[in-house]
N, C-alpha and C positions, 0 to 999 in steps of 0.2 A: 380372170374367171375361167382360164384353160383347166380342164381336167381330162387328161387322155387316159385311156384304158386298152390295152391291146386284148382284144377279144380271143384272137385264135391267131398262133402262130405255128407254121408247118414245119416238119423235119429240116432242118437246115443243111443235112448230107444228101438230100436229095437234089438231082440236077435241075429243078425247078422249085421255086418256094413262093407261098403265099402268105398275107396276113390280113388281119380284118383289124380296125382299130377306131376306136369312137372319141370324141372329142368335143366338148363344149368350148367353142371361141369366145373372143373377148366381145362378140357382137351377140351373145346369147344363141347362137345357133347350134345345134346339134349336127356335127359332121362325121359321117361313117364313111370310112376310105377301104375298099379291097385293093390291094397290092400284089401283083404278080409278077414275078422275075423269073425268066429263063436263061440260066449261066450258058447253055448252048447256042440258043438262038434268040437274041436280044430282041429280035424283030417280034418277037411275042410278047415281049413286057407292055404291061398296063398298069393305070390307076383308075378304079372308078369311083367316084365320090357321089354320095347321096348327102344332100344338104337340107335340113330340116329349119326354115327361117323361124326367126324369133317367136312370132305369135304362135306356130305351129307346134314349137319345142314347150311353150307354156300350155297348149292344149294336151299334149301328151304328158308331161309332166304332171298335170291335174289328174290326168285318166289313172297314172299309175300312183298317186299320193305321195309324188316328192317333189324336191326342186329341180328347177332345171340343171343344175350345177350336177345334181347326182344321176342324170339319165345315162352318162357312159358306165358308172357303177350297175345301174339296172339292167343294161345291157350284158353286161359281164355277168350277172348273177344269172341272168337267163340262159344266156350263150356261150359262155365261155366257159371251156371244159377240156381244151386239148391245147398244151404249152409244148411245142418242138415235137409232136407225136403225130401229126397229121400230116396228110397228104394236100396238094392244091385244091384237087375238086373238096376237099371239107370247107375249107375257106370259103369256096365259091357257094356253097349250101348254107354256109353260117350267114353269110352276106344277103343271100336271097332271105333266108326267115327273118333277119332283121328288118329287112323293108316290109315284109309282111307284117311283122309287130309294129312296126311305125303307122302302117295305115288300120291295123287294128285297134291301135290306140285313139285313133280320131284325127290323127295328123298326116299332112302331105309332105312329100319331100320332091328334090329335083335331082335329078339323075346326070352326071357329067361323065 
């Protein structure tokens, strides 16, 4: 059931890069990841993961009138605009906007 979409990837020529991806895993959970990698200081690297459990993903899908498997595509349609041209702060903003969007759809997520 996995369906992964890259929502945003920043310019790979910068000294720090970031991306946001959305996946529906085999358990039917929506997983949104924000990865940050600093080539000059690896101590700054991190991954933030927001997980929308199966029941909550169903609520979100119903709110958007789509199937759960199509949630990554919906997030891409709503927030996917830059591929390889943005800066890390753009990815951070997109991740925050997606978290707000999940809540606006009446779903909850856990953040790690």
